[in-house]
N, C-alpha and C positions, 0 to 999 in steps of 0.2 A: 504494500500500500504506500502511496506517496501522499505527503501532506499538501493540501491545497491552500491552506491559510493558517491563521493562528488560532489556537484554542486554549482555553483555561478551565480548570476544574479544581474544586476544593476551596478551603477557607484558611484563614490564619488563626483559627481557634485552636485551643489546646487539644492534643491528640489527633490533629488533622494535618494535612499538607496541601499546599497550593502548587499545582503543576501547570506550567505553561509550555506549550509546544509550538514550534513554528518551522516552516520549511528550512532545510539546510542543504549544503552542497558538499560537505566535508565529513561524511559519516555522522555518528552520533556525538554531538557536542553537549556534554552534560555539566550543568552548574548546580551545586547543592549548597544550600544554606541551612544549617541545623545547629542547635545548641548541643546536640549529642553526636556531632560528626566524628569525634574521636572514638566514641564507643561503637557507633552503628553505621558509620560512613560507608564501609565496604558492603554491608547488607543493603543499605538504601540504594547504592549504586547498582548492585547486582539485581535487585528487584525491578528497578526502573528499566535497566537494559534488557532483562529477560522478558518483561512485558512488551517492550518495543519490538523485540525479536519475534515474539509470538504474533504480533500484529503486522509483521513483515515491514516494519519501518526501518529503512536503511540510512536515510539522511534526515537529520532533524537537530534543531537547537532546542534543548530541554532545560528548563529552570525549575528546580524544586526548592520550595521554602517549607522545610519540615518543622512541625511543632509537636513531634513525638508520635507520629502516625505509625500504626502497625503495618506490616507488609500487605495485608489484604486491603487496607485503605489506600496505600500507595498505588497498588495495582489498579484499583477502581478509579483513582484520580488520573492516572496515566491514560487508561482506556477512555475515560470521559473526555479528557482534553483532546485526544486524537480524533474521536468521533465528532466532537464539536468543530475541530479544525477542518474536517472534511464535510461538514454539513449533514452528517448522518443523523436522522431523527426517527426513522422507522426501521423495524426489524433488527433492533439492537440485540446482540447476543449476550444479554446479562445473565447472571446466575451461574457463572463458571463455564460458559460455553467456549470461551477463549482459553486455550491451554496455557 
């Protein structure tokens, strides 16, 4: 899948994350801001990259502002941002349909 525009999902509330995706040309460019980056930075990075890989996103600029989100929340936020960037509003594969 190729990103058509910019999409954002999530909030800056505690236990959530705000994810912004936009088209890129140089692979996955990932920027993470988190107060727990030293403890969980690798896991945040791995979850975001795996979700993008599952969605077949090869080029994107991704910004994550993490406020203590669980992996399932990060995955949902990345999926939501990607679908919004592509204007997908019907037939969404929610509920774990995306591997």
